[in-house]
C-alpha positions as CSV (number, residue, x, y, z in Angstrom):
1,M,124.4,111.0,132.4
2,L,125.7,114.2,133.1
3,G,122.7,116.8,132.2
4,S,124.8,119.6,132.6
5,T,122.6,122.7,134.1
6,K,119.1,123.2,133.9
7,F,117.6,123.0,130.4
8,N,116.7,126.7,129.6
9,E,113.5,126.9,127.3
10,R,113.7,130.4,127.1
11,K,117.3,130.8,125.9
12,A,116.8,127.4,123.5
13,T,113.8,129.3,122.0
14,Q,115.6,132.8,121.3
15,V,118.2,130.7,119.3
16,A,115.7,129.2,117.9
17,A,114.1,132.1,116.9
18,R,117.2,133.9,115.8
19,F,118.4,131.0,113.3
20,L,114.6,131.2,112.1
21,A,114.8,134.8,111.9
22,A,118.2,134.7,109.9
23,A,116.7,131.7,107.7
24,G,113.5,134.3,106.4
25,N,111.6,132.9,109.6
26,R,111.1,129.5,108.5
27,M,113.0,126.6,108.0
28,H,112.6,122.6,107.9
29,Y,112.8,121.3,111.6
30,I,115.7,119.1,111.4
31,K,117.9,121.6,109.8
32,L,117.1,123.8,112.8
33,L,117.3,121.0,115.2
34,K,121.0,120.4,113.3
35,M,122.1,124.1,113.4
36,M,121.2,124.2,117.3
37,Y,123.2,121.2,118.0
38,M,126.2,122.3,116.2
39,A,125.8,125.8,118.1
40,D,125.9,124.1,121.5
41,R,128.6,121.8,120.3
42,E,130.9,124.7,119.5
43,A,130.2,126.6,122.5
44,L,131.0,123.3,124.5
45,A,134.4,123.6,122.6
46,R,135.0,127.3,122.8
47,W,133.6,127.9,126.4
48,G,133.1,124.7,127.9
49,S,129.8,125.4,128.2
50,P,126.4,124.7,126.1
51,I,123.8,127.6,125.3
52,T,120.9,125.8,125.9
53,N,122.0,123.2,128.3
54,D,119.8,120.4,126.8
55,K,120.3,116.8,126.9
56,Y,122.1,115.4,124.0
57,F,121.2,111.7,121.7
58,S,122.7,109.9,119.0
59,L,119.5,109.2,116.7
60,D,119.7,107.9,113.3
61,Y,119.3,111.1,111.7
62,G,122.1,112.3,113.7
63,P,122.5,114.1,117.0
64,I,120.0,116.3,118.7
65,L,118.7,118.5,121.4
66,S,116.8,116.2,123.4
67,A,114.4,118.9,125.1
68,V,114.5,121.2,121.7
69,K,113.6,118.1,119.4
70,N,110.2,117.3,121.8
71,L,109.5,120.9,121.9
72,M,109.3,120.9,117.9
73,V,107.8,118.2,117.1
74,E,105.1,117.3,120.2
75,E,101.8,118.8,120.8
76,P,102.1,121.2,123.0
77,Q,100.2,120.1,126.3
78,Q,100.1,123.3,127.6
79,R,101.5,126.9,126.9
80,S,105.0,127.5,126.7
81,F,107.7,130.2,125.6
82,W,108.7,127.9,122.7
83,N,105.2,127.4,121.4
84,D,104.6,131.1,122.1
85,H,107.5,131.9,119.4
86,I,107.6,128.8,117.4
87,S,105.4,127.3,115.4
88,S,104.7,123.2,115.3
89,P,105.6,121.6,112.2
90,S,103.6,122.2,109.4
91,K,105.0,120.1,106.6
92,Y,108.2,119.5,108.3
93,Q,108.4,123.4,108.0
94,I,108.6,125.5,111.5
95,E,108.3,128.9,111.6
96,L,108.8,132.1,113.9
97,I,105.5,133.2,114.7
98,D,106.7,136.0,117.4
99,E,110.3,138.0,118.2
100,A,111.4,135.9,121.3
101,G,113.8,138.6,122.1
102,S,117.2,137.9,123.3
103,D,117.7,138.9,127.1
104,E,118.9,135.2,127.7
105,L,121.8,135.2,125.3
106,S,125.4,136.7,125.5
107,R,127.2,139.2,122.7
108,A,129.2,136.0,122.3
109,E,126.4,133.6,121.8
110,E,124.4,135.8,119.4
111,N,127.8,135.9,117.3
112,L,128.1,132.0,117.6
113,V,124.7,131.9,116.4
114,D,125.1,133.9,113.4
115,E,128.3,132.0,113.0
116,I,126.9,128.9,112.8
117,F,123.7,129.7,110.6
118,N,126.3,131.2,107.8
119,K,128.5,128.3,108.1
120,Y,125.5,125.9,107.1
121,R,122.5,128.3,105.9
122,R,123.2,126.5,102.0
123,M,122.8,123.3,103.0
124,D,119.8,121.6,102.9
125,R,118.7,119.3,105.7
126,W,119.8,116.3,104.5
127,Q,123.6,117.2,104.2
128,L,123.3,118.5,107.5
129,I,122.4,114.8,108.9
130,E,125.6,113.8,106.7
131,K,128.1,116.2,108.2
132,S,126.5,115.6,111.3
133,H,127.2,111.6,111.2
134,E,130.8,112.7,110.3
135,L,130.8,113.5,114.4
136,P,132.9,111.6,116.3
137,E,130.4,111.3,119.5
138,W,127.3,110.5,117.2
139,Q,126.8,106.7,117.1
140,D,124.5,104.9,115.0
141,P,121.8,103.8,117.3
142,Q,120.1,101.7,114.5
143,G,116.7,102.8,115.2
144,S,116.6,103.8,119.0
145,S,118.5,106.4,120.7
146,I,121.8,106.4,122.3
147,P,122.9,109.3,125.3
148,I,125.9,111.7,123.9
149,E,127.8,112.6,127.2
150,I,129.0,116.1,127.5
151,A,132.5,114.3,128.1
152,D,132.1,112.7,124.4
153,I,131.7,116.2,122.3
154,L,134.3,117.5,124.7
155,Q,136.8,114.7,123.4
156,A,135.7,115.1,120.3
157,V,136.4,118.2,119.8
158,G,140.0,117.9,121.2
159,K,139.7,118.8,124.5
160,Q,142.6,117.3,126.7
161,P,141.4,114.5,129.7
162,Q,142.1,117.5,132.3
163,E,140.0,120.0,130.7
164,I,137.2,117.4,130.0
165,D,137.1,116.6,133.7
166,D,137.3,120.0,134.7
167,I,134.5,121.2,132.8
168,V,132.3,118.3,133.9
169,R,132.6,118.7,137.4
170,D,132.1,122.3,136.7
171,L,128.8,121.9,135.0
172,S,128.1,118.9,137.4
173,G,128.2,121.5,140.2
174,L,126.2,123.8,138.5
175,R,123.8,121.8,138.5
176,K,123.6,121.1,142.1
177,M,123.6,124.3,142.7
178,Q,120.7,125.0,140.4
179,A,119.1,122.1,142.0
180,L,119.4,123.6,145.6
181,S,117.8,126.6,144.5
182,I,114.5,125.3,143.3
183,E,114.1,123.4,146.6
């Protein structure tokens, strides 16, 4: 699976915080997870690059961002940017506990997050789950999980094969450059 570029926890936290702030600082964690997936999906459709650089999986409740889901539902083992700003779920609700800033987000990404929020804000988590089941890249994992490739998302949003190959190659190259800069 192409992991695109490295997952950016700070950026993902800022996206989540922007959604939460727009919703009055509190939201069902599944609804937030679906909105974040829709934002990454739309970023891929528009720009050929996701916002969070997470990995995607089909779960029973629809497609998800893997690292974001883990940040949301797993007990934190250590302090992180995410849990400094966003609460653990309580009765399936998560809250914005401190502003996360927006220094990692471009104006276009901020506008996209706002657009996705406005598009889906009136839907509850069950309606968003149903909507996410309609996405062509989602496959019913029947209680398990199935990776969703970036190429599958790009194909589902109508990209042509050559464009998909170019985007996947570019994202793979970025991932390799990031890996070299870490070493």
